[in-house]
C-alpha positions as CSV (number, residue, x, y, z in Angstrom):
1,M,-33.4,-13.1,32.9
2,D,-29.8,-13.9,34.0
3,K,-27.1,-11.5,35.1
4,G,-25.6,-11.2,31.7
5,E,-29.0,-10.0,30.3
6,R,-29.2,-7.3,32.9
7,S,-25.7,-6.0,32.4
8,P,-24.9,-3.0,30.1
9,I,-23.8,-3.9,26.6
10,F,-20.5,-2.1,27.0
11,T,-18.8,0.3,29.5
12,L,-15.4,1.8,29.2
13,K,-14.7,1.0,32.9
14,A,-15.4,-2.7,32.3
15,F,-13.3,-2.8,29.2
16,V,-10.3,-1.2,30.9
17,K,-10.7,-3.7,33.8
18,I,-10.9,-6.8,31.7
19,I,-7.8,-6.1,29.6
20,R,-5.5,-5.6,32.7
21,P,-3.7,-2.4,31.6
22,N,-1.0,-2.9,34.2
23,N,0.0,-6.2,32.7
24,L,-0.2,-4.8,29.2
25,C,2.2,-2.0,30.2
26,L,4.6,-4.5,31.6
27,V,4.6,-6.5,28.4
28,A,5.2,-3.3,26.3
29,F,7.9,-2.1,28.7
30,V,9.8,-5.4,28.5
31,Q,9.7,-5.4,24.7
32,L,10.8,-1.8,24.6
33,L,13.7,-2.5,26.9
34,T,14.7,-5.6,24.8
35,A,14.8,-3.5,21.6
36,Y,16.6,-0.5,23.1
37,F,19.2,-2.3,25.2
38,L,19.8,-5.5,23.4
39,I,19.1,-4.6,19.7
40,G,20.0,-0.9,19.5
41,T,19.9,-0.6,15.7
42,S,17.1,-1.4,13.3
43,R,17.4,-3.3,10.0
44,A,17.7,0.1,8.2
45,G,20.7,1.1,10.3
46,V,18.9,3.8,12.3
47,P,18.4,3.7,16.1
48,V,15.7,1.1,16.9
49,L,13.5,3.6,18.7
50,Q,13.1,5.4,15.4
51,D,11.8,2.3,13.7
52,L,8.0,2.4,13.2
53,N,7.9,-1.4,12.9
54,L,9.1,-1.8,16.5
55,Y,6.0,0.1,17.7
56,L,3.7,-1.8,15.4
57,L,5.2,-5.0,16.7
58,I,4.7,-4.0,20.4
59,V,1.2,-2.7,19.8
60,S,0.3,-6.0,18.0
61,T,1.6,-8.0,21.0
62,V,-0.3,-5.8,23.5
63,I,-3.5,-6.1,21.4
64,L,-3.3,-9.9,21.3
65,T,-2.5,-10.0,25.0
66,A,-5.6,-7.9,25.8
67,S,-7.7,-10.2,23.6
68,G,-6.3,-13.2,25.5
69,Y,-7.4,-11.7,28.8
70,M,-10.9,-11.1,27.4
71,I,-11.4,-14.6,26.1
72,N,-10.0,-16.0,29.3
73,D,-12.6,-14.1,31.4
74,Y,-15.3,-15.1,28.9
75,Y,-14.8,-18.8,29.6
76,D,-13.9,-18.4,33.3
77,V,-16.9,-16.2,34.4
78,K,-18.5,-19.0,36.5
79,I,-15.2,-19.9,38.1
80,D,-14.4,-16.2,38.8
81,Y,-17.8,-15.8,40.6
82,V,-16.4,-18.3,43.1
83,N,-12.7,-17.2,43.3
84,K,-13.0,-13.4,42.9
85,P,-16.6,-12.3,42.7
86,D,-15.8,-8.6,43.2
87,E,-13.5,-8.6,40.1
88,V,-16.0,-10.1,37.6
89,V,-16.8,-7.9,34.7
90,I,-18.7,-10.1,32.3
91,G,-22.4,-10.1,33.3
92,K,-21.9,-6.9,35.3
93,G,-20.3,-4.3,33.1
94,M,-20.3,-5.9,29.7
95,K,-22.4,-8.5,27.9
96,R,-20.9,-11.8,26.9
97,R,-21.5,-11.4,23.2
98,M,-19.8,-8.0,23.3
99,V,-16.7,-9.6,24.9
100,M,-16.6,-12.1,22.0
101,I,-17.0,-9.4,19.4
102,L,-14.2,-7.3,20.9
103,H,-12.0,-10.4,21.2
104,T,-12.5,-11.2,17.5
105,M,-11.8,-7.6,16.5
106,L,-8.7,-7.4,18.6
107,N,-7.3,-10.6,17.2
108,F,-7.9,-9.4,13.7
109,F,-6.1,-6.2,14.2
110,G,-3.2,-7.8,16.2
111,I,-2.6,-10.3,13.4
112,L,-2.9,-7.7,10.7
113,L,-0.4,-5.3,12.4
114,G,2.0,-8.2,12.7
115,Y,1.6,-9.0,9.0
116,V,2.3,-5.4,8.2
117,V,5.6,-5.6,10.1
118,D,6.6,-8.9,8.5
119,P,4.4,-11.8,7.2
120,R,6.3,-14.2,9.5
121,I,5.3,-12.0,12.5
122,G,1.7,-12.1,11.3
123,F,1.9,-15.9,11.2
124,I,3.4,-16.0,14.7
125,N,0.7,-13.7,16.0
126,F,-2.0,-16.0,14.4
127,V,-0.5,-19.0,16.2
128,A,-0.3,-17.0,19.5
129,A,-3.9,-15.9,19.2
130,F,-5.1,-19.4,18.5
131,L,-3.1,-20.8,21.5
132,L,-4.6,-18.1,23.7
133,W,-8.1,-19.1,22.7
134,L,-7.3,-22.8,23.1
135,Y,-5.8,-22.2,26.5
136,S,-8.9,-20.4,27.7
137,N,-11.3,-22.9,26.1
138,S,-9.7,-26.1,27.3
139,L,-6.0,-26.2,28.1
140,K,-6.1,-24.2,31.3
141,R,-8.4,-26.9,32.8
142,L,-5.7,-29.5,32.3
143,P,-2.8,-30.1,34.7
144,F,0.4,-28.2,33.7
145,I,-0.3,-28.0,30.0
146,G,-2.2,-24.7,30.4
147,N,0.6,-23.3,32.6
148,L,3.2,-24.3,30.0
149,T,1.2,-22.7,27.2
150,V,0.9,-19.3,28.9
151,A,4.5,-19.3,30.0
152,S,5.7,-20.2,26.5
153,L,3.7,-17.3,25.1
154,T,5.2,-14.9,27.7
155,G,8.7,-16.0,26.6
156,L,7.7,-15.6,23.0
157,S,6.8,-11.9,23.6
158,V,10.5,-11.3,24.4
159,W,12.0,-13.7,21.8
160,I,10.0,-12.2,18.9
161,I,11.9,-9.0,19.2
162,G,15.2,-10.8,18.5
163,F,13.5,-12.9,15.8
164,Y,12.4,-9.9,13.9
165,Y,15.7,-7.9,14.1
166,Q,17.9,-11.0,13.9
167,Q,20.3,-9.7,16.6
168,A,21.5,-10.5,20.1
169,H,20.1,-14.1,19.9
170,M,21.8,-15.5,23.0
171,L,21.1,-12.5,25.2
172,I,17.4,-12.3,24.2
173,L,17.1,-16.1,24.6
174,T,18.3,-15.6,28.2
175,Y,15.6,-13.1,28.9
176,A,13.0,-15.2,27.1
177,I,13.9,-18.2,29.3
178,F,13.8,-16.0,32.4
179,A,10.3,-14.7,31.4
180,F,9.2,-18.3,30.6
181,F,10.2,-19.8,34.0
182,I,9.0,-16.9,36.2
183,N,5.6,-16.9,34.4
184,L,5.4,-20.7,34.7
185,I,5.9,-20.5,38.4
186,R,3.4,-17.7,38.7
187,E,0.7,-19.6,36.7
188,I,1.0,-22.6,39.0
189,I,0.8,-20.4,42.0
190,K,-2.4,-18.8,40.6
191,D,-3.8,-22.4,40.2
192,I,-3.2,-22.9,43.9
193,E,-4.9,-19.6,44.7
194,D,-7.9,-20.4,42.5
195,R,-8.3,-24.1,43.3
196,Q,-11.6,-23.7,45.1
197,G,-13.5,-22.4,42.1
198,D,-11.5,-24.6,39.7
199,R,-12.5,-27.8,41.7
200,K,-16.2,-26.7,41.8
201,H,-16.3,-26.4,38.0
202,G,-14.4,-29.6,37.1
203,C,-11.0,-28.2,36.2
204,K,-8.0,-30.6,36.5
205,T,-5.3,-28.2,37.5
206,L,-2.1,-29.4,39.3
207,P,-3.3,-28.6,42.8
208,I,-6.5,-30.6,42.2
209,V,-4.9,-33.5,40.5
210,V,-1.7,-34.0,42.6
211,G,-2.6,-32.0,45.7
212,F,-1.5,-28.8,47.4
213,R,1.9,-30.1,48.8
214,N,2.9,-32.0,45.7
215,T,2.2,-28.9,43.6
216,K,4.6,-26.9,45.8
217,K,7.2,-29.6,45.1
218,I,6.6,-29.2,41.4
219,I,7.2,-25.5,41.7
220,F,10.5,-26.1,43.5
221,A,11.5,-28.5,40.8
222,V,10.7,-25.9,38.1
223,A,12.6,-23.3,40.1
224,A,15.7,-25.6,40.1
225,M,15.4,-26.0,36.3
226,F,15.1,-22.2,36.0
227,V,18.3,-21.5,38.1
228,F,20.2,-24.2,36.1
229,S,19.0,-22.8,32.7
230,I,19.9,-19.2,33.6
231,F,23.3,-20.3,34.9
232,L,24.0,-22.3,31.8
233,V,23.1,-19.6,29.4
234,T,24.9,-16.8,31.3
235,I,28.1,-19.0,31.4
236,T,27.8,-19.5,27.6
237,I,27.4,-15.7,27.1
238,N,30.3,-15.1,29.4
239,D,29.2,-11.6,30.5
240,I,30.3,-10.9,34.1
241,D,27.8,-8.1,34.6
242,L,24.9,-10.3,33.5
243,F,26.2,-13.1,35.8
244,L,26.5,-10.8,38.8
245,Y,23.1,-9.2,38.3
246,F,21.3,-12.6,38.0
247,G,23.3,-13.8,41.0
248,G,22.0,-10.8,43.0
249,L,18.5,-11.4,41.7
250,G,18.9,-15.0,42.9
251,L,18.9,-13.7,46.5
252,L,15.4,-12.2,45.9
253,F,14.4,-15.4,44.2
254,M,15.4,-17.4,47.3
255,F,13.3,-15.1,49.5
256,F,10.4,-15.7,47.1
257,L,10.8,-19.5,47.4
258,Y,11.0,-19.2,51.2
259,K,7.7,-17.3,51.1
260,L,6.3,-20.0,48.9
261,Y,7.4,-22.7,51.3
262,V,5.6,-21.2,54.3
263,A,2.5,-20.0,52.3
264,D,-0.8,-21.8,53.0
265,R,-3.5,-19.1,52.6
266,K,-5.1,-17.5,49.6
267,K,-3.8,-14.1,50.5
268,Q,-0.2,-15.3,50.7
269,F,-0.4,-16.8,47.2
270,S,-1.8,-13.6,45.9
271,Q,1.2,-11.8,47.3
272,L,3.5,-14.4,45.7
273,S,1.8,-13.8,42.4
274,F,2.6,-10.1,42.7
275,M,6.2,-10.9,43.8
276,A,6.6,-12.9,40.6
277,K,5.8,-9.8,38.6
278,I,8.4,-7.8,40.6
279,L,11.0,-10.5,39.7
280,M,10.0,-10.3,36.0
281,L,10.4,-6.5,36.1
282,S,13.7,-6.7,38.0
283,G,15.1,-9.2,35.4
284,A,14.1,-6.9,32.5
285,I,15.7,-3.9,34.1
286,S,19.0,-5.7,34.1
287,M,19.2,-5.1,30.4
288,A,20.1,-1.5,31.2
289,F,23.4,-2.7,32.7
290,L,24.5,-4.6,29.6
C-alpha cells in the first residue's frame, strides 16, 4: 500500500494548503484594485464596486486559479517529494483521486460563473482552465514554454477586467504587462530553485537545458524587455504620476536584480521568489495614485 492509499480522503487543512490562499488573495486584490481605480463605473453606470458581475468575475478567476494549483500539485507530487517534502499534501492529507474530483468541480464552477457574467468571459475561462491543465500535464516540463504560459495567464487575470468593462485599455494593458513580466521572471527563478527534483524526474526546464548561469542571463534579458515595455507604454499614456511611480519602483527592481546576480543557493532563490510577489503588489498599489 503506497502513501496515497494511507492518506485521508480529504482534510480541510490539506485543501487550504493546496490552494495557496495567500496567492488567491493577491489575485483577487489586484483585480479589485484594477476595477476600483482604473474602471470606476460599471456598464450600468453605477460605481463598479456595486456591480455583482465584478465579484462573480473575481470569484471565477480565484476558483480557476485554485484549481490550477491543485492539478499542478497532482502532477508534481513526485518532484515535490524531492524539492519540498514538508509541503507535500497529496498522499499525506488528501487522496489523489479526491484532488482530481475537486479540480474538475472547481473548473466547472469557474467556467460557469464566467459564463453567467458574459459568454465571452466563460470562453476565456475555459481556455484558461485548459491551459492550466496543459501546463501542469506537460508544458511546465519544457524550457521556457511553461513559464510563458503561466505568466500570460497572470497578465490575463488583470486584462480580463478591462476586457469585460471595455474601459481604460492602455492603463490596464500597462499593468497586465507588468504582471506578465514579473511573473515570468518569478517562474524562471522557481525553476532554478526546483532544478534538483526537476532533473531527477526528467523535466527539461531552462536551468537543466541551458545551465544555471545561462538561465540567469535569460532572466536579465527578460528584465530588460520588461523595463523597455513599461517605459514605452507609460510614455504612450503620458501620465507623469505613473511614470514617476514606476521609476521609483525601478529602484526596487534594480535591487532585486542585484540579489539575483549574487544568488547561488536555494534559500536565496526562495527569497527572490517572495520579493517578486512584493514587486507585483507594489505595482498594483500604484493604481491608487492614478
